KOLMARFI-56049 format. One record per atom (N, C-alpha, C, CB): atom name; residue number from 1; x, y negated, z. Coordinates in steps of 0.2 Angstrom, whole numbers. Last residue first. Glycine has a CB too. Layout:
residues N
r atome:CA; num:NUM; x:X; y:Y; z:Z;
...
end
This chain:
residues 61
r atome:N; num:61; x:49; y:-65; z:58;
r atome:CA; num:61; x:51; y:-70; z:58;
r atome:C; num:61; x:52; y:-75; z:64;
r atome:CB; num:61; x:48; y:-72; z:55;
r atome:N; num:60; x:40; y:-53; z:56;
r atome:CA; num:60; x:48; y:-53; z:58;
r atome:C; num:60; x:51; y:-59; z:57;
r atome:CB; num:60; x:52; y:-47; z:53;
r atome:N; num:59; x:27; y:-52; z:55;
r atome:CA; num:59; x:31; y:-54; z:50;
r atome:C; num:59; x:38; y:-55; z:51;
r atome:CB; num:59; x:29; y:-61; z:49;
r atome:N; num:58; x:21; y:-48; z:69;
r atome:CA; num:58; x:19; y:-44; z:61;
r atome:C; num:58; x:24; y:-46; z:54;
r atome:CB; num:58; x:11; y:-47; z:59;
r atome:N; num:57; x:30; y:-52; z:78;
r atome:CA; num:57; x:29; y:-47; z:77;
r atome:C; num:57; x:28; y:-42; z:71;
r atome:CB; num:57; x:27; y:-46; z:80;
r atome:N; num:56; x:31; y:-66; z:76;
r atome:CA; num:56; x:37; y:-63; z:75;
r atome:C; num:56; x:35; y:-55; z:74;
r atome:CB; num:56; x:42; y:-65; z:80;
r atome:N; num:55; x:16; y:-69; z:78;
r atome:CA; num:55; x:19; y:-70; z:73;
r atome:C; num:55; x:25; y:-67; z:71;
r atome:CB; num:55; x:19; y:-75; z:73;
r atome:N; num:54; x:16; y:-64; z:93;
r atome:CA; num:54; x:13; y:-61; z:88;
r atome:C; num:54; x:15; y:-62; z:80;
r atome:CB; num:54; x:6; y:-64; z:88;
r atome:N; num:53; x:25; y:-76; z:97;
r atome:CA; num:53; x:27; y:-69; z:99;
r atome:C; num:53; x:23; y:-64; z:94;
r atome:CB; num:53; x:25; y:-67; z:106;
r atome:N; num:52; x:16; y:-86; z:96;
r atome:CA; num:52; x:22; y:-86; z:93;
r atome:C; num:52; x:24; y:-79; z:92;
r atome:CB; num:52; x:26; y:-90; z:96;
r atome:N; num:51; x:5; y:-82; z:103;
r atome:CA; num:51; x:2; y:-82; z:97;
r atome:C; num:51; x:11; y:-82; z:93;
r atome:CB; num:51; x:-3; y:-90; z:96;
r atome:N; num:50; x:11; y:-85; z:115;
r atome:CA; num:50; x:9; y:-77; z:114;
r atome:C; num:50; x:8; y:-77; z:107;
r atome:CB; num:50; x:2; y:-74; z:119;
r atome:N; num:49; x:14; y:-97; z:115;
r atome:CA; num:49; x:19; y:-93; z:115;
r atome:C; num:49; x:17; y:-85; z:114;
r atome:CB; num:49; x:23; y:-95; z:121;
r atome:N; num:48; x:0; y:-102; z:116;
r atome:CA; num:48; x:5; y:-103; z:111;
r atome:C; num:48; x:10; y:-98; z:110;
r atome:CB; num:48; x:8; y:-110; z:113;
r atome:N; num:47; x:-5; y:-97; z:128;
r atome:CA; num:47; x:-6; y:-95; z:122;
r atome:C; num:47; x:-3; y:-96; z:116;
r atome:CB; num:47; x:-11; y:-96; z:122;
r atome:N; num:46; x:4; y:-105; z:137;
r atome:CA; num:46; x:5; y:-97; z:137;
r atome:C; num:46; x:2; y:-95; z:130;
r atome:CB; num:46; x:1; y:-93; z:143;
r atome:N; num:45; x:1; y:-118; z:133;
r atome:CA; num:45; x:6; y:-116; z:132;
r atome:C; num:45; x:9; y:-108; z:131;
r atome:CB; num:45; x:9; y:-119; z:136;
r atome:N; num:44; x:-12; y:-122; z:138;
r atome:CA; num:44; x:-12; y:-120; z:130;
r atome:C; num:44; x:-5; y:-116; z:130;
r atome:CB; num:44; x:-12; y:-127; z:124;
r atome:N; num:43; x:-11; y:-131; z:149;
r atome:CA; num:43; x:-14; y:-125; z:150;
r atome:C; num:43; x:-15; y:-120; z:143;
r atome:CB; num:43; x:-22; y:-127; z:154;
r atome:N; num:42; x:-1; y:-141; z:146;
r atome:CA; num:42; x:1; y:-136; z:149;
r atome:C; num:42; x:-5; y:-130; z:150;
r atome:CB; num:42; x:2; y:-139; z:155;
r atome:N; num:41; x:-4; y:-146; z:128;
r atome:CA; num:41; x:-6; y:-146; z:134;
r atome:C; num:41; x:-5; y:-140; z:139;
r atome:CB; num:41; x:-11; y:-147; z:134;
r atome:N; num:40; x:11; y:-149; z:119;
r atome:CA; num:40; x:5; y:-145; z:120;
r atome:C; num:40; x:2; y:-145; z:127;
r atome:CB; num:40; x:6; y:-138; z:119;
r atome:N; num:39; x:21; y:-158; z:119;
r atome:CA; num:39; x:17; y:-159; z:115;
r atome:C; num:39; x:10; y:-156; z:116;
r atome:CB; num:39; x:19; y:-159; z:110;
r atome:N; num:38; x:36; y:-155; z:122;
r atome:CA; num:38; x:30; y:-156; z:128;
r atome:C; num:38; x:24; y:-159; z:124;
r atome:CB; num:38; x:32; y:-161; z:134;
r atome:N; num:37; x:45; y:-153; z:112;
r atome:CA; num:37; x:44; y:-160; z:115;
r atome:C; num:37; x:38; y:-160; z:119;
r atome:CB; num:37; x:44; y:-164; z:109;
r atome:N; num:36; x:44; y:-139; z:112;
r atome:CA; num:36; x:50; y:-142; z:113;
r atome:C; num:36; x:49; y:-149; z:116;
r atome:CB; num:36; x:54; y:-143; z:107;
r atome:N; num:35; x:30; y:-137; z:107;
r atome:CA; num:35; x:34; y:-135; z:113;
r atome:C; num:35; x:39; y:-137; z:116;
r atome:CB; num:35; x:36; y:-130; z:113;
r atome:N; num:34; x:33; y:-143; z:94;
r atome:CA; num:34; x:28; y:-146; z:99;
r atome:C; num:34; x:30; y:-144; z:106;
r atome:CB; num:34; x:22; y:-144; z:97;
r atome:N; num:33; x:42; y:-134; z:88;
r atome:CA; num:33; x:44; y:-142; z:89;
r atome:C; num:33; x:39; y:-143; z:94;
r atome:CB; num:33; x:43; y:-147; z:82;
r atome:N; num:32; x:34; y:-123; z:89;
r atome:CA; num:32; x:41; y:-123; z:91;
r atome:C; num:32; x:42; y:-130; z:93;
r atome:CB; num:32; x:45; y:-121; z:85;
r atome:N; num:31; x:24; y:-128; z:79;
r atome:CA; num:31; x:23; y:-126; z:86;
r atome:C; num:31; x:29; y:-125; z:90;
r atome:CB; num:31; x:20; y:-120; z:86;
r atome:N; num:30; x:33; y:-129; z:68;
r atome:CA; num:30; x:29; y:-134; z:70;
r atome:C; num:30; x:26; y:-133; z:77;
r atome:CB; num:30; x:23; y:-136; z:65;
r atome:N; num:29; x:36; y:-116; z:66;
r atome:CA; num:29; x:41; y:-121; z:66;
r atome:C; num:29; x:38; y:-127; z:69;
r atome:CB; num:29; x:44; y:-122; z:59;
r atome:N; num:28; x:24; y:-107; z:65;
r atome:CA; num:28; x:29; y:-106; z:70;
r atome:C; num:28; x:33; y:-111; z:70;
r atome:CB; num:28; x:33; y:-101; z:68;
r atome:N; num:27; x:20; y:-114; z:52;
r atome:CA; num:27; x:17; y:-114; z:58;
r atome:C; num:27; x:20; y:-113; z:63;
r atome:CB; num:27; x:12; y:-111; z:58;
r atome:N; num:26; x:32; y:-109; z:42;
r atome:CA; num:26; x:30; y:-117; z:44;
r atome:C; num:26; x:26; y:-117; z:51;
r atome:CB; num:26; x:25; y:-120; z:39;
r atome:N; num:25; x:28; y:-95; z:43;
r atome:CA; num:25; x:34; y:-99; z:46;
r atome:C; num:25; x:34; y:-107; z:47;
r atome:CB; num:25; x:40; y:-97; z:42;
r atome:N; num:24; x:16; y:-94; z:37;
r atome:CA; num:24; x:17; y:-92; z:45;
r atome:C; num:24; x:23; y:-95; z:47;
r atome:CB; num:24; x:18; y:-85; z:46;
r atome:N; num:23; x:18; y:-98; z:25;
r atome:CA; num:23; x:13; y:-102; z:29;
r atome:C; num:23; x:14; y:-101; z:36;
r atome:CB; num:23; x:5; y:-100; z:27;
r atome:N; num:22; x:29; y:-89; z:21;
r atome:CA; num:22; x:29; y:-95; z:21;
r atome:C; num:22; x:26; y:-98; z:25;
r atome:CB; num:22; x:28; y:-98; z:17;
r atome:N; num:21; x:19; y:-77; z:22;
r atome:CA; num:21; x:26; y:-78; z:27;
r atome:C; num:21; x:27; y:-86; z:27;
r atome:CB; num:21; x:34; y:-74; z:24;
r atome:N; num:20; x:10; y:-80; z:12;
r atome:CA; num:20; x:7; y:-81; z:19;
r atome:C; num:20; x:14; y:-82; z:23;
r atome:CB; num:20; x:2; y:-74; z:21;
r atome:N; num:19; x:19; y:-80; z:1;
r atome:CA; num:19; x:15; y:-86; z:3;
r atome:C; num:19; x:13; y:-86; z:9;
r atome:CB; num:19; x:9; y:-87; z:-2;
r atome:N; num:18; x:22; y:-67; z:2;
r atome:CA; num:18; x:26; y:-73; z:3;
r atome:C; num:18; x:24; y:-77; z:5;
r atome:CB; num:18; x:29; y:-75; z:-2;
r atome:N; num:17; x:10; y:-60; z:-3;
r atome:CA; num:17; x:12; y:-61; z:4;
r atome:C; num:17; x:16; y:-65; z:6;
r atome:CB; num:17; x:13; y:-56; z:6;
r atome:N; num:16; x:1; y:-70; z:-14;
r atome:CA; num:16; x:6; y:-65; z:-13;
r atome:C; num:16; x:7; y:-66; z:-6;
r atome:CB; num:16; x:12; y:-67; z:-18;
r atome:N; num:15; x:-13; y:-72; z:-21;
r atome:CA; num:15; x:-10; y:-75; z:-14;
r atome:C; num:15; x:-5; y:-70; z:-11;
r atome:CB; num:15; x:-17; y:-77; z:-8;
r atome:N; num:14; x:-16; y:-67; z:-30;
r atome:CA; num:14; x:-16; y:-75; z:-31;
r atome:C; num:14; x:-12; y:-76; z:-26;
r atome:CB; num:14; x:-23; y:-79; z:-31;
r atome:N; num:13; x:-20; y:-54; z:-26;
r atome:CA; num:13; x:-14; y:-56; z:-31;
r atome:C; num:13; x:-12; y:-62; z:-30;
r atome:CB; num:13; x:-16; y:-55; z:-38;
r atome:N; num:12; x:-28; y:-57; z:-11;
r atome:CA; num:12; x:-28; y:-55; z:-17;
r atome:C; num:12; x:-21; y:-57; z:-21;
r atome:CB; num:12; x:-34; y:-59; z:-20;
r atome:N; num:11; x:-30; y:-48; z:5;
r atome:CA; num:11; x:-26; y:-53; z:0;
r atome:C; num:11; x:-26; y:-51; z:-8;
r atome:CB; num:11; x:-17; y:-52; z:3;
r atome:N; num:10; x:-41; y:-48; z:19;
r atome:CA; num:10; x:-40; y:-46; z:11;
r atome:C; num:10; x:-35; y:-51; z:8;
r atome:CB; num:10; x:-47; y:-46; z:7;
r atome:N; num:9; x:-34; y:-48; z:34;
r atome:CA; num:9; x:-39; y:-49; z:30;
r atome:C; num:9; x:-37; y:-46; z:24;
r atome:CB; num:9; x:-41; y:-54; z:30;
r atome:N; num:8; x:-23; y:-46; z:43;
r atome:CA; num:8; x:-25; y:-52; z:42;
r atome:C; num:8; x:-32; y:-53; z:38;
r atome:CB; num:8; x:-20; y:-56; z:39;
r atome:N; num:7; x:-19; y:-33; z:42;
r atome:CA; num:7; x:-20; y:-35; z:47;
r atome:C; num:7; x:-25; y:-41; z:47;
r atome:CB; num:7; x:-15; y:-35; z:51;
r atome:N; num:6; x:-24; y:-30; z:24;
r atome:CA; num:6; x:-19; y:-31; z:29;
r atome:C; num:6; x:-22; y:-32; z:35;
r atome:CB; num:6; x:-14; y:-36; z:28;
r atome:N; num:5; x:-28; y:-22; z:8;
r atome:CA; num:5; x:-30; y:-25; z:15;
r atome:C; num:5; x:-26; y:-24; z:21;
r atome:CB; num:5; x:-37; y:-21; z:18;
r atome:N; num:4; x:-27; y:-29; z:-8;
r atome:CA; num:4; x:-23; y:-25; z:-2;
r atome:C; num:4; x:-26; y:-27; z:4;
r atome:CB; num:4; x:-14; y:-28; z:-1;
r atome:N; num:3; x:-33; y:-24; z:-21;
r atome:CA; num:3; x:-34; y:-30; z:-17;
r atome:C; num:3; x:-31; y:-26; z:-11;
r atome:CB; num:3; x:-42; y:-34; z:-16;
r atome:N; num:2; x:-27; y:-23; z:-39;
r atome:CA; num:2; x:-27; y:-20; z:-33;
r atome:C; num:2; x:-28; y:-25; z:-27;
r atome:CB; num:2; x:-22; y:-17; z:-33;
r atome:N; num:1; x:-31; y:-23; z:-56;
r atome:CA; num:1; x:-30; y:-26; z:-50;
r atome:C; num:1; x:-31; y:-24; z:-44;
r atome:CB; num:1; x:-33; y:-31; z:-51;
end
């Protein structure tokens, strides 16, 4: 059994990368919807946009 180290921490074989990508994809979708509807406080919008950019950069989604 190998444990792979990634930029997000350790991943065990029980937590395959596809599951992590699916979770990030779901989070990205939810955040984009909240941005579109204006539900994110103005002071947090820049940070959320940066986070979405990082998700895209690391996971290519």
